[in-house]
Every structure is written in structure tokens, then in C-alpha cells.
N, CA, C and O of each residue as an XYZ file, in Angstrom:
888
protein
N       0.847     -1.204      0.000
C       0.000      0.000      0.000
C       0.875      1.244      0.000
O       1.775      1.363      0.831
N       0.630      2.161     -0.905
C       1.301      3.445     -0.936
C       0.496      4.419     -0.092
O      -0.556      4.892     -0.522
N       0.984      4.722      1.110
C       0.201      5.566      2.016
C       0.130      7.010      1.538
O      -0.668      7.789      2.059
N       0.946      7.382      0.558
C       0.906      8.736      0.035
C       0.079      8.844     -1.239
O       0.012      9.918     -1.836
N      -0.548      7.755     -1.666
C      -1.442      7.773     -2.822
C      -2.766      8.437     -2.434
O      -3.068      8.538     -1.245
N      -3.563      8.892     -3.408
C      -4.873      9.454     -3.079
C      -5.709      8.467     -2.275
O      -5.682      7.272     -2.569
N      -6.449      8.924     -1.274
C      -7.217      8.021     -0.411
C      -8.475      7.504     -1.089
O      -8.801      7.866     -2.220
N      -9.173      6.639     -0.350
C     -10.372      5.990     -0.879
C     -11.573      6.934     -0.878
O     -11.529      8.025     -0.309
N     -12.640      6.488     -1.527
C     -13.857      7.283     -1.628
C     -14.397      7.591     -0.233
O     -14.370      6.747      0.662
N     -14.887      8.815     -0.072
C     -15.475      9.233      1.194
C     -14.492      9.834      2.170
O     -14.902     10.293      3.236
N     -13.207      9.850      1.849
C     -12.213     10.422      2.759
C     -12.241     11.936      2.659
O     -12.093     12.488      1.569
N     -12.431     12.618      3.795
C     -12.480     14.078      3.814
C     -11.277     14.685      4.534
O     -11.082     15.900      4.510
N     -10.475     13.836      5.173
C      -9.232     14.274      5.808
C      -8.296     13.082      5.876
O      -8.671     12.018      6.368
N      -7.066     13.261      5.378
C      -6.072     12.192      5.453
C      -4.698     12.828      5.634
O      -4.209     13.537      4.754
N      -4.089     12.567      6.778
C      -2.818     13.177      7.158
C      -1.748     12.089      7.269
O      -1.529     11.551      8.355
N      -1.082     11.759      6.164
C      -0.141     10.636      6.171
C       1.272     10.994      6.597
O       2.194     10.213      6.362
N       1.472     12.151      7.216
C       2.801     12.478      7.699
C       3.658     13.154      6.666
O       4.841     12.842      6.527
N       3.065     14.087      5.934
C       3.815     14.895      4.975
C       4.010     16.287      5.572
O       3.097     17.111      5.518
N       5.191     16.562      6.142
C       5.404     17.877      6.747
C       5.278     18.981      5.706
O       5.732     18.842      4.570
N       4.656     20.073      6.113
C       4.597     21.244      5.244
C       5.843     22.073      5.468
O       6.946     21.665      5.105
N       5.667     23.228      6.062
C       6.821     24.068      6.371
C       7.283     23.851      7.807
O       7.978     24.695      8.373
N       6.900     22.727      8.393
C       7.214     22.437      9.783
C       6.069     22.746     10.706
O       5.918     22.097     11.741
N       5.251     23.728     10.357
C       4.110     24.107     11.189
C       2.786     23.665     10.582
O       1.720     24.025     11.082
N       2.850     22.879      9.499
C       1.638     22.368      8.867
C       1.817     20.892      8.528
O       2.936     20.408      8.359
N       0.687     20.187      8.431
C       0.680     18.812      7.945
C      -0.325     18.753      6.800
O      -1.459     19.213      6.931
N       0.099     18.186      5.689
C      -0.706     18.215      4.474
C      -1.808     17.162      4.475
O      -1.596     16.015      4.870
N      -2.984     17.577      4.026
C      -4.131     16.696      3.824
C      -4.064     16.109      2.418
O      -3.940     16.846      1.440
N      -4.147     14.761      2.315
C      -4.114     14.101      1.013
C      -5.511     13.780      0.500
O      -5.645     13.170     -0.561
N      -6.562     14.178      1.232
C      -7.915     14.020      0.704
C      -8.140     15.035     -0.404
O      -7.320     15.936     -0.581
N      -9.240     14.913     -1.163
C      -9.515     15.910     -2.218
C      -9.880     17.290     -1.688
O     -10.058     18.219     -2.476
N      -9.998     17.449     -0.349
C     -10.574     18.671      0.196
C      -9.552     19.661      0.737
O      -9.912     20.792      1.062
N      -8.297     19.268      0.842
C      -7.257     20.217      1.236
C      -7.406     20.795      2.625
O      -7.146     21.980      2.832
N      -7.823     19.977      3.587
C      -7.994     20.450      4.963
C      -6.655     20.382      5.718
O      -6.483     19.575      6.631
N      -5.732     21.232      5.322
C      -4.381     21.228      5.886
C      -4.430     21.550      7.373
O      -5.165     22.439      7.803
N      -3.633     20.809      8.163
C      -3.576     21.032      9.593
C      -2.471     22.004      9.980
O      -1.346     21.914      9.487
N      -2.805     22.930     10.867
C      -1.831     23.867     11.421
C      -1.395     23.374     12.799
O      -2.231     23.140     13.672
N      -0.102     23.221     12.988
C       0.451     22.584     14.185
C       0.892     23.637     15.185
O       1.590     24.591     14.840
N       0.469     23.448     16.443
C       0.934     24.283     17.546
C       1.381     23.371     18.690
O       0.598     22.547     19.163
N       2.612     23.509     19.131
C       3.066     22.807     20.324
C       3.295     21.321     20.175
O       3.510     20.641     21.179
N       3.260     20.787     18.970
C       3.613     19.381     18.720
C       4.836     19.361     17.811
O       5.068     20.312     17.065
N       5.617     18.290     17.865
C       6.863     18.226     17.113
C       6.886     17.006     16.199
O       6.236     15.997     16.469
N       7.643     17.118     15.117
C       7.802     16.025     14.167
C       8.848     15.030     14.667
O       9.944     15.414     15.074
N       8.487     13.734     14.630
C       9.411     12.642     14.945
C       9.157     11.520     13.953
O       8.202     11.573     13.179
N      10.014     10.500     13.976
C       9.874      9.359     13.070
C       9.386      8.120     13.826
O       9.756      7.901     14.979
N       8.554      7.315     13.165
C       8.170      6.014     13.696
C       9.293      5.016     13.426
O      10.216      5.330     12.674
N       9.237      3.800     14.029
C      10.259      2.792     13.746
C      10.362      2.431     12.267
O      11.424      2.018     11.801
N       9.260      2.585     11.525
C       9.272      2.292     10.096
C       9.652      3.475      9.233
O       9.575      3.389      8.008
N      10.062      4.586      9.843
C      10.543      5.740      9.095
C       9.486      6.757      8.711
O       9.790      7.722      8.010
N       8.252      6.564      9.154
C       7.176      7.494      8.823
C       7.215      8.709      9.751
O       7.418      8.564     10.957
N       7.024      9.894      9.195
C       6.902     11.073     10.025
C       5.573     11.051     10.782
O       4.531     10.723     10.216
N       5.625     11.404     12.069
C       4.409     11.511     12.877
C       4.585     12.682     13.826
O       5.635     13.323     13.840
N       3.552     12.965     14.623
C       3.583     14.097     15.547
C       3.627     13.623     16.987
O       2.915     12.697     17.377
N       4.476     14.273     17.770
C       4.628     13.974     19.193
C       4.030     15.113     20.013
O       4.326     16.286     19.782
N       3.179     14.744     20.980
C       2.493     15.703     21.845
C       2.970     15.487     23.280
O       3.140     14.350     23.719
N       3.184     16.578     24.003
C       3.777     16.495     25.340
C       2.751     16.520     26.467
O       3.125     16.588     27.638
N       1.464     16.466     26.133
C       0.445     16.431     27.173
C      -0.040     17.799     27.615
O      -0.835     17.897     28.550
N       0.420     18.857     26.962
C      -0.038     20.222     27.286
C       0.232     21.122     26.091
O       1.344     21.168     25.565
N      -0.805     21.835     25.675
C      -0.674     22.907     24.674
C      -0.244     22.426     23.292
O       0.294     23.217     22.517
N      -0.461     21.175     22.966
C      -0.181     20.686     21.621
C      -1.478     20.401     20.885
O      -2.373     19.758     21.434
N      -1.592     20.877     19.636
C      -2.820     20.668     18.880
C      -2.537     20.832     17.389
O      -1.631     21.564     16.990
N      -3.331     20.136     16.575
C      -3.357     20.350     15.127
C      -4.763     20.817     14.776
O      -5.740     20.122     15.054
N      -4.863     21.988     14.168
C      -6.153     22.588     13.817
C      -6.380     22.410     12.319
O      -5.655     22.976     11.500
N      -7.395     21.615     11.968
C      -7.702     21.333     10.561
C      -8.859     22.162     10.033
O      -9.338     21.922      8.924
N      -9.313     23.135     10.814
C     -10.340     24.047     10.344
C     -11.747     23.472     10.405
O     -11.977     22.408     10.980
N     -12.676     24.190      9.807
C     -14.087     23.815      9.836
C     -14.712     23.998      8.458
O     -15.712     24.695      8.291
N     -14.090     23.351      7.480
C     -14.658     23.376      6.133
C     -15.942     22.558      6.088
O     -16.172     21.702      6.942
N     -16.771     22.825      5.093
C     -18.038     22.104      4.939
C     -17.826     20.594      4.884
O     -18.664     19.834      5.369
N     -16.723     20.158      4.302
C     -16.449     18.725      4.171
C     -16.288     18.028      5.519
O     -16.447     16.811      5.606
N     -15.974     18.787      6.572
C     -15.752     18.219      7.910
C     -16.942     18.397      8.842
O     -16.958     17.822      9.931
N     -17.929     19.173      8.442
C     -18.999     19.597      9.347
C     -20.188     18.645      9.360
O     -20.608     18.129      8.324
N     -20.721     18.425     10.573
C     -22.023     17.776     10.777
C     -22.151     16.444     10.046
O     -23.177     16.168      9.426
N     -21.112     15.624     10.119
C     -21.183     14.303      9.500
C     -22.115     13.413     10.306
O     -21.945     13.267     11.516
N     -23.097     12.819      9.642
C     -24.047     11.939     10.326
C     -23.660     10.466     10.207
O     -24.149      9.627     10.964
N     -22.786     10.160      9.263
C     -22.125      8.853      9.194
C     -20.642      9.150      9.010
O     -20.274      9.945      8.145
N     -19.789      8.522      9.811
C     -18.374      8.868      9.723
C     -17.502      7.753     10.287
O     -17.966      6.856     10.990
N     -16.219      7.849      9.950
C     -15.175      7.013     10.530
C     -14.015      7.904     10.917
O     -13.562      8.723     10.118
N     -13.526      7.746     12.156
C     -12.280      8.364     12.613
C     -11.233      7.247     12.708
O     -11.522      6.158     13.202
N     -10.041      7.523     12.239
C      -9.014      6.486     12.136
C      -7.657      7.084     12.484
O      -7.363      8.209     12.080
N      -6.814      6.347     13.233
C      -5.482      6.851     13.587
C      -4.614      5.702     14.092
O      -5.114      4.666     14.532
N      -3.312      5.912     14.017
C      -2.339      5.131     14.776
C      -1.935      5.977     15.969
O      -1.607      7.154     15.818
N      -1.958      5.379     17.164
C      -1.718      6.133     18.398
C      -0.681      5.422     19.255
O      -0.603      4.194     19.287
N       0.112      6.230     19.948
C       1.127      5.712     20.866
C       1.069      6.556     22.131
O       1.793      7.545     22.246
N       0.207      6.176     23.092
C      -0.014      7.029     24.259
C       1.042      6.831     25.343
O       1.414      5.704     25.670
N       1.513      7.937     25.888
C       2.286      7.887     27.125
C       1.315      7.858     28.294
O       1.377      6.981     29.155
N       0.418      8.834     28.305
C      -0.741      8.848     29.199
C      -1.795      9.674     28.492
O      -1.580     10.139     27.372
N      -2.936      9.859     29.142
C      -4.015     10.594     28.480
C      -3.758     12.088     28.437
O      -4.452     12.808     27.719
N      -2.777     12.572     29.188
C      -2.565     14.012     29.227
C      -3.466     14.653     30.266
O      -3.604     14.134     31.374
N      -4.072     15.760     29.923
C      -4.819     16.538     30.900
C      -6.237     16.005     31.100
O      -6.890     15.553     30.160
N      -6.692     16.073     32.352
C      -8.097     15.824     32.706
C      -8.595     14.446     32.272
O      -9.786     14.272     32.014
N      -7.700     13.476     32.190
C      -8.097     12.082     32.025
C      -8.849     11.806     30.731
O      -9.633     10.858     30.681
N      -8.642     12.591     29.690
C      -9.382     12.358     28.454
C      -8.635     12.947     27.270
O      -9.130     13.870     26.623
N      -7.462     12.431     26.979
C      -6.660     12.951     25.880
C      -7.355     12.748     24.544
O      -7.749     11.632     24.205
N      -7.505     13.822     23.791
C      -8.219     13.756     22.523
C      -7.333     13.177     21.419
O      -6.166     13.545     21.281
N      -7.915     12.262     20.635
C      -7.311     11.842     19.379
C      -7.829     12.767     18.276
O      -7.051     13.449     17.609
N      -9.153     12.780     18.093
C      -9.813     13.686     17.147
C     -11.005     14.313     17.856
O     -11.763     13.621     18.535
N     -11.170     15.628     17.697
C     -12.246     16.339     18.373
C     -12.910     17.312     17.398
O     -12.240     18.124     16.760
N     -14.245     17.217     17.293
C     -15.028     18.167     16.482
C     -16.156     18.739     17.341
O     -17.315     18.783     16.928
N     -15.781     19.182     18.562
C     -16.681     19.797     19.537
C     -17.765     18.832     20.013
O     -17.765     18.445     21.182
N     -18.684     18.438     19.139
C     -19.754     17.521     19.535
C     -19.497     16.079     19.105
O     -20.385     15.232     19.194
N     -18.290     15.807     18.643
C     -17.817     14.450     18.377
C     -16.403     14.364     18.933
O     -15.537     15.143     18.534
N     -16.155     13.436     19.843
C     -14.851     13.375     20.492
C     -14.396     11.931     20.644
O     -15.098     11.107     21.230
N     -13.212     11.631     20.110
C     -12.577     10.316     20.206
C     -11.440     10.454     21.215
O     -10.460     11.153     20.955
N     -11.567      9.782     22.376
C     -10.684     10.003     23.518
C      -9.944      8.731     23.935
O     -10.358      7.611     23.637
N      -8.834      8.954     24.635
C      -8.143      7.902     25.374
C      -8.269      8.238     26.859
O      -7.917      9.338     27.283
N      -8.778      7.277     27.655
C      -9.039      7.524     29.068
C      -7.877      6.992     29.904
O      -7.610      5.790     29.913
N      -7.190      7.892     30.604
C      -5.963      7.515     31.296
C      -6.202      6.555     32.454
O      -5.405      5.643     32.674
N      -7.278      6.747     33.186
C      -7.508      5.933     34.381
C      -7.665      4.453     34.043
O      -7.220      3.589     34.798
N      -8.298      4.163     32.906
C      -8.549      2.779     32.513
C      -7.750      2.348     31.289
O      -7.711      1.162     30.961
N      -7.106      3.313     30.603
C      -6.390      3.081     29.339
C      -7.332      2.551     28.257
O      -6.903      1.859     27.334
N      -8.607      2.881     28.381
C      -9.623      2.493     27.401
C      -9.825      3.617     26.395
O      -9.304      4.720     26.564
N     -10.589      3.323     25.341
C     -10.987      4.312     24.353
C     -12.447      4.673     24.557
O     -13.244      3.860     25.024
N     -12.786      5.905     24.199
C     -14.156      6.383     24.318
C     -14.500      7.239     23.115
O     -13.693      8.067     22.692
N     -15.702      7.050     22.553
C     -16.221      7.892     21.480
C     -17.553      8.464     21.935
O     -18.451      7.720     22.329
N     -17.683      9.803     21.882
C     -18.909     10.483     22.297
C     -19.422     11.333     21.144
O     -18.661     12.081     20.531
N     -20.728     11.217     20.847
C     -21.397     12.071     19.875
C     -22.559     12.737     20.607
O     -23.445     12.057     21.123
N     -22.552     14.060     20.650
C     -23.539     14.789     21.442
C     -24.857     14.871     20.683
O     -24.899     15.261     19.517
N     -25.943     14.491     21.377
C     -27.295     14.546     20.816
C     -28.214     15.289     21.775
O     -27.854     15.535     22.927
N     -29.408     15.648     21.295
C     -30.304     16.524     22.051
C     -30.747     15.930     23.380
O     -30.826     16.645     24.378
N     -31.040     14.622     23.409
C     -31.569     14.005     24.623
C     -30.541     13.127     25.325
O     -30.288     13.293     26.519
N     -29.952     12.197     24.587
C     -28.932     11.302     25.145
C     -27.776     11.194     24.176
O     -27.984     10.969     22.983
N     -26.568     11.350     24.669
C     -25.387     11.239     23.815
C     -25.093      9.794     23.453
O     -25.278      8.897     24.276
N     -24.639      9.562     22.233
C     -24.006      8.282     21.919
C     -22.683      8.248     22.665
O     -21.879      9.173     22.551
N     -22.451      7.179     23.431
C     -21.271      7.126     24.300
C     -20.811      5.677     24.403
O     -21.488      4.843     25.004
N     -19.649      5.383     23.810
C     -19.095      4.031     23.836
C     -17.736      4.048     24.508
O     -16.890      4.887     24.199
N     -17.528      3.104     25.443
C     -16.253      2.979     26.156
C     -15.808      1.526     26.097
O     -16.582      0.619     26.405
N     -14.560      1.307     25.701
C     -14.096     -0.057     25.471
C     -13.671     -0.748     26.760
O     -13.191     -0.122     27.705
N     -13.866     -2.063     26.760
C     -13.247     -2.904     27.788
C     -11.760     -3.055     27.485
O     -10.926     -3.044     28.391
N     -11.440     -3.195     26.210
C     -10.049     -3.331     25.795
C      -9.259     -2.066     26.137
O      -9.804     -0.962     26.127
N      -7.988     -2.237     26.434
C      -7.136     -1.128     26.817
C      -5.965     -1.000     25.843
O      -5.643     -1.940     25.116
N      -5.337      0.168     25.840
C      -4.168      0.417     25.010
C      -2.905      0.351     25.862
O      -2.860      0.938     26.943
N      -1.888     -0.349     25.396
C      -0.625     -0.374     26.140
C       0.093      0.957     26.044
O      -0.054      1.682     25.060
N       0.875      1.279     27.073
C       1.651      2.510     27.065
C       2.853      2.382     26.144
O       3.460      1.318     26.023
N       3.180      3.496     25.498
C       4.405      3.594     24.691
C       4.484      2.502     23.629
O       5.564      1.997     23.322
N       3.339      2.149     23.078
C       3.224      1.136     22.033
C       2.245      1.640     20.983
O       1.223      2.240     21.318
N       2.555      1.400     19.719
C       1.655      1.823     18.651
C       0.444      0.895     18.540
O       0.589     -0.327     18.537
N      -0.742      1.482     18.450
C      -1.986      0.752     18.225
C      -2.781      1.463     17.141
O      -2.744      2.688     17.027
N      -3.499      0.681     16.350
C      -4.362      1.224     15.295
C      -5.779      1.289     15.840
O      -6.335      0.269     16.248
N      -6.375      2.496     15.849
C      -7.690      2.680     16.470
C      -8.653      3.321     15.479
O      -8.271      4.181     14.686
N      -9.903      2.887     15.540
C     -10.954      3.365     14.636
C     -12.243      3.525     15.425
O     -12.570      2.690     16.269
N     -12.975      4.600     15.148
C     -14.325      4.781     15.677
C     -15.269      5.064     14.518
O     -14.949      5.863     13.638
N     -16.433      4.413     14.512
C     -17.430      4.622     13.463
C     -18.784      4.951     14.086
O     -19.059      4.611     15.237
N     -19.625      5.624     13.291
C     -20.969      5.977     13.748
C     -21.854      6.186     12.541
O     -21.425      6.762     11.542
N     -23.108      5.712     12.631
C     -24.091      5.939     11.576
C     -25.401      6.361     12.226
O     -26.034      5.574     12.929
N     -25.801      7.598     11.990
C     -27.013      8.130     12.598
C     -28.280      7.502     12.036
O     -29.346      7.625     12.639
N     -28.183      6.829     10.891
C     -29.368      6.255     10.249
C     -29.605      4.791     10.618
O     -30.598      4.198     10.198
N     -28.687      4.203     11.410
C     -28.869      2.795     11.773
C     -29.039      2.670     13.282
O     -30.052      3.120     13.817
N     -28.072      2.068     13.990
C     -28.292      1.845     15.431
C     -27.891      3.044     16.292
O     -28.151      3.042     17.495
N     -27.259      4.074     15.701
C     -26.910      5.315     16.392
C     -25.958      5.080     17.558
O     -25.968      5.829     18.535
N     -25.137      4.039     17.453
C     -24.121      3.740     18.459
C     -22.734      3.866     17.831
O     -22.537      3.505     16.671
N     -21.783      4.375     18.597
C     -20.399      4.396     18.138
C     -19.790      3.009     18.318
O     -19.988      2.357     19.343
N     -19.061      2.577     17.320
C     -18.324      1.314     17.399
C     -16.836      1.595     17.271
O     -16.420      2.454     16.493
N     -16.038      0.866     18.038
C     -14.607      1.113     18.134
C     -13.845     -0.159     17.809
O     -14.267     -1.258     18.167
N     -12.721      0.000     17.127
C     -11.861     -1.112     16.734
C     -10.431     -0.805     17.181
O      -9.983      0.339     17.107
N      -9.725     -1.827     17.639
C      -8.311     -1.713     17.980
C      -7.551     -2.787     17.217
O      -7.882     -3.970     17.289
N      -6.529     -2.358     16.486
C      -5.712     -3.273     15.677
C      -6.577     -4.156     14.771
O      -6.332     -5.353     14.620
N      -7.600     -3.527     14.173
C      -8.444     -4.198     13.198
C      -9.541     -5.065     13.768
O     -10.297     -5.669     13.007
N      -9.658     -5.148     15.104
C     -10.650     -6.021     15.737
C     -11.710     -5.194     16.456
O     -11.399     -4.202     17.116
N     -12.972     -5.618     16.318
C     -14.066     -4.931     16.991
C     -13.938     -5.079     18.498
O     -13.597     -6.152     18.995
N     -14.211     -3.999     19.225
C     -14.093     -3.993     20.681
C     -15.399     -4.422     21.348
O     -16.467     -4.431     20.736
N     -15.270     -4.775     22.620
C     -16.426     -4.931     23.498
C     -16.474     -3.686     24.389
O     -15.525     -2.901     24.404
N     -17.583     -3.500     25.137
C     -17.809     -2.210     25.771
C     -18.220     -2.352     27.231
O     -18.990     -3.239     27.602
N     -17.686     -1.456     28.040
C     -18.179     -1.308     29.405
C     -19.428     -0.430     29.416
O     -20.229     -0.486     30.348
N     -19.585      0.385     28.364
C     -20.772      1.223     28.159
C     -20.926      1.448     26.674
O     -19.939      1.701     25.983
N     -22.168      1.359     26.156
C     -22.420      1.648     24.750
C     -23.839      2.180     24.595
O     -24.758      1.435     24.253
N     -24.008      3.463     24.849
C     -25.309      4.117     24.726
C     -25.543      4.586     23.297
O     -24.621      5.036     22.618
N     -26.778      4.475     22.856
C     -27.170      5.020     21.558
C     -27.576      6.486     21.700
O     -28.022      6.916     22.764
N     -27.417      7.243     20.624
C     -27.876      8.627     20.606
C     -29.401      8.666     20.587
O     -30.052      7.870     19.909
N     -29.950      9.604     21.343
C     -31.389      9.858     21.337
C     -31.590     11.348     21.071
O     -31.028     12.191     21.769
N     -32.393     11.665     20.061
C     -32.598     13.057     19.679
C     -31.636     13.476     18.582
O     -30.732     12.728     18.210
N     -31.840     14.670     18.073
C     -31.042     15.171     16.960
C     -29.588     15.381     17.374
O     -29.303     15.785     18.502
N     -28.679     15.102     16.447
C     -27.278     15.401     16.702
C     -27.087     16.908     16.763
O     -27.743     17.663     16.045
N     -26.174     17.332     17.634
C     -25.935     18.760     17.819
C     -25.004     19.300     16.726
O     -24.070     18.620     16.301
N     -25.268     20.508     16.289
C     -24.464     21.104     15.228
C     -23.051     21.402     15.708
O     -22.815     21.636     16.893
N     -22.110     21.389     14.756
C     -20.710     21.685     15.060
C     -20.089     22.500     13.915
O     -18.867     22.587     13.797
N     -20.938     23.087     13.083
C     -20.456     23.763     11.879
C     -19.512     24.914     12.196
O     -18.663     25.256     11.373
N     -19.644     25.521     13.375
C     -18.792     26.656     13.726
C     -17.502     26.227     14.408
O     -16.678     27.072     14.758
N     -17.312     24.910     14.604
C     -16.179     24.425     15.392
C     -15.130     23.740     14.526
O     -15.461     22.999     13.601
N     -13.869     23.995     14.835
C     -12.773     23.392     14.093
C     -12.586     21.926     14.460
O     -12.866     21.514     15.586
N     -12.108     21.146     13.496
C     -11.690     19.782     13.784
C     -10.257     19.847     14.309
O      -9.350     20.343     13.640
N     -10.082     19.332     15.524
C      -8.794     19.397     16.212
C      -8.237     18.001     16.447
O      -8.981     17.042     16.657
N      -6.927     17.911     16.406
C      -6.221     16.664     16.685
C      -5.310     16.904     17.884
O      -4.523     17.851     17.894
N      -5.419     16.044     18.891
C      -4.543     16.133     20.048
C      -5.023     17.037     21.160
O      -4.315     17.205     22.153
N      -6.213     17.634     21.031
C      -6.747     18.515     22.077
C      -8.192     18.849     21.739
O      -8.705     18.441     20.697
N      -8.854     19.604     22.637
C     -10.185     20.122     22.349
C     -10.138     21.644     22.341
O      -9.069     22.230     22.508
N     -11.281     22.285     22.149
C     -11.312     23.737     21.983
C     -11.009     24.488     23.271
O     -10.723     25.685     23.228
N     -11.066     23.811     24.420
C     -10.762     24.460     25.698
C      -9.290     24.331     26.075
O      -8.859     24.858     27.100
N      -8.517     23.626     25.244
C      -7.103     23.331     25.548
C      -6.957     22.593     26.873
O      -5.985     22.798     27.600
N      -7.916     21.740     27.180
C      -7.914     21.043     28.470
C      -7.970     19.527     28.318
O      -8.149     18.817     29.307
N      -7.820     19.023     27.104
C      -7.867     17.573     26.882
C      -6.679     17.160     26.009
O      -6.851     16.465     25.008
N      -5.486     17.587     26.392
C      -4.309     17.416     25.545
C      -3.838     15.962     25.500
O      -3.802     15.264     26.513
N      -3.483     15.540     24.306
C      -2.907     14.214     24.098
C      -1.474     14.191     24.631
O      -0.759     15.191     24.564
N      -1.068     13.031     25.163
C       0.307     12.842     25.613
C       0.846     11.591     24.931
O       0.496     10.475     25.313
N       1.692     11.774     23.928
C       2.230     10.658     23.163
C       2.330     11.022     21.698
O       2.503     12.193     21.358
N       2.223     10.032     20.829
C       2.385     10.256     19.393
C       1.129      9.865     18.626
O       0.379      8.981     19.039
N       0.914     10.544     17.499
C      -0.233     10.270     16.628
C       0.243     10.247     15.183
O       1.119     11.020     14.795
N      -0.348      9.343     14.381
C       0.067      9.212     12.979
C      -1.097      8.718     12.128
O      -2.049      8.125     12.636
N      -1.003      8.972     10.823
C      -1.951      8.474      9.814
C      -3.401      8.710     10.215
O      -4.224      7.796     10.168
N      -3.705      9.936     10.606
C      -5.074     10.262     10.998
C      -5.940     10.479      9.769
O      -5.498     11.070      8.784
N      -7.181      9.996      9.832
C      -8.099     10.206      8.724
C      -9.535     10.303      9.221
O      -9.885      9.796     10.286
N     -10.354     10.975      8.411
C     -11.792     11.073      8.652
C     -12.497     10.731      7.349
O     -12.139     11.238      6.286
N     -13.505      9.864      7.441
C     -14.345      9.508      6.298
C     -15.764      9.972      6.566
O     -16.202     10.016      7.716
N     -16.492     10.324      5.497
C     -17.895     10.707      5.644
C     -18.826      9.509      5.426
O     -19.973      9.651      5.003
N     -18.295      8.342      5.728
C     -19.057      7.096      5.668
C     -18.462      6.133      6.689
O     -17.384      6.376      7.230
N     -19.172      5.044      6.945
C     -18.689      4.020      7.868
C     -17.854      3.006      7.097
O     -18.352      2.351      6.181
N     -16.585      2.879      7.470
C     -15.769      1.817      6.892
C     -16.272      0.462      7.380
O     -16.655      0.316      8.541
N     -16.268     -0.516      6.498
C     -16.674     -1.862      6.886
C     -15.581     -2.520      7.722
O     -14.439     -2.060      7.742
N     -15.942     -3.599      8.409
C     -14.953     -4.356      9.188
C     -13.849     -4.888      8.289
O     -12.694     -4.967      8.707
N     -14.191     -5.255      7.057
C     -13.191     -5.744      6.103
C     -12.231     -4.616      5.720
O     -11.021     -4.829      5.647
N     -12.766     -3.418      5.477
C     -11.905     -2.288      5.131
C     -10.977     -1.918      6.290
O      -9.803     -1.612      6.080
N     -11.508     -1.947      7.502
C     -10.696     -1.620      8.678
C      -9.559     -2.614      8.845
O      -8.425     -2.217      9.113
N      -9.841     -3.875      8.693
C      -8.794     -4.891      8.794
C      -7.756     -4.706      7.683
O      -6.557     -4.868      7.906
N      -8.230     -4.369      6.499
C      -7.319     -4.136      5.375
C      -6.384     -2.964      5.653
O      -5.187     -3.048      5.379
N      -6.917     -1.883      6.188
C      -6.097     -0.717      6.513
C      -5.043     -1.066      7.568
O      -3.889     -0.649      7.469
N      -5.454     -1.828      8.566
C      -4.510     -2.235      9.613
C      -3.365     -3.064      9.042
O      -2.195     -2.800      9.321
N      -3.705     -4.055      8.251
C      -2.678     -4.930      7.683
C      -1.734     -4.172      6.747
O      -0.547     -4.486      6.664
N      -2.273     -3.169      6.045
C      -1.482     -2.444      5.055
C      -0.555     -1.407      5.674
O       0.411     -0.990      5.035
N      -0.828     -0.982      6.908
C      -0.041      0.108      7.497
C       0.800     -0.317      8.694
O       1.667      0.449      9.115
N       0.586     -1.492      9.255
C       1.283     -1.852     10.489
C       2.793     -1.959     10.309
O       3.537     -1.885     11.287
N       3.258     -2.133      9.068
C       4.705     -2.223      8.804
C       5.444     -0.948      9.206
O       6.651     -0.987      9.446
N       4.741      0.177      9.283
C       5.385      1.442      9.600
C       5.568      1.669     11.095
O       6.165      2.666     11.503
N       5.056      0.746     11.919
C       4.999      1.003     13.367
C       5.700     -0.058     14.203
O       5.419     -0.185     15.394
N       6.598     -0.813     13.606
C       7.430     -1.729     14.349
C       6.741     -3.013     14.755
O       7.356     -3.868     15.393
């Protein structure tokens, strides 16, 4: 797999580790949602891929709030992650779009995906945990037209859950909010560790596609 080739259909953000001028990371999707880097640094993975290192405070990548990123009702969030700890306030952000948040929970080392809705939020928390200082491939999916539950995968395998609530009521708008990597808009959910190969799709990747992505990219992470 050529990770620098154009991405698959439905991809609205794909950051394969192409440094811009040092303060930007290039989007390889058709939409050009380039990320602006603050407080994170470029490092290499064991396989030679450029990735971003976050120190657990004041590090973020801001990918803006273009129409292509706003109010997705079916989506997939995808990343390779290497957590030291969750960073601040026990909920280090992987990807955050204000009313959609993919988190790593430090107390349990579990993953959590939350989608804010009018009555009850979709809220999924994994039983499976992530090892410290080790690369893991993580995916969160959601479809508002089906069961309205977030589903999470680690290393290509579907997770089980300590909690998995479905959304009740309309999803909350986020059109005015930027898509952030490694933090939230309050600068209070900073990631601590490394992040690589982040992507967002405006559709739900199938279990077969998720496994395929894992197998095709794991060579870059030792």
C-alpha cells in the first residue's frame, strides 16, 4: 500500500505524515484540509514514517471547519496512536469536532467515542485497553441512520464495551467548530504521546476495510 497515494472514496481528511513548512501537515484528501500545528513536534516512527509527538499540554493540530468536515451523520475516525498517558483531565483527545470526540481515558487506558445529541449522547467505552508507549491502530465509526451507536476497533478487531449508549434526539451542530487533533477547543484535553496516519471519512468503513487498513499500514509502526 502506498500511504501517500490518493485516499479511498469518502475520505475528507487524510494526514499521512507529509510535513509542510514544519508548522503544517498536508491533507491528502480531495478537500485540502491542511492542519496547522501548535506545540507538537515532528518525529519518526520505527518504520521511518513522520508523525507528531504531543507532550500532554498545549499541543494541537487545527484542521479548520470546512463544509467537508462539518455535521457528519455517518463517519469514521481512524489513527495510529502511541499514548504515554491521556494528558490533561483524564481524556486525551485523538480527534475532536466539539460535539464528536474520540478520547483515550488515562484511568482505565480504554478508548471512548462520544457524539452529542439533544436528549442522550451516543457514548461508547471499550473494555479493551491500550498499552503505554506502544503503537496501536484505532478506529471509531458511527451511523445516525442505523443503530446510532459508536463502534470502536483496535488493531483491526471490533471492541467490546463497558458502556455503549445510543444517541437519542437530533445530533448537535458543530459547523462553527474546528476539527482538532490532540486537544479540544478548551485546551484542556491534551494528548500525551504520538499520533500518525489520521483520517476522517464521511461514511462508515466496513470491518473488512478496517482490517485491510490495519494490515497495510502496520509495517510502519514496528
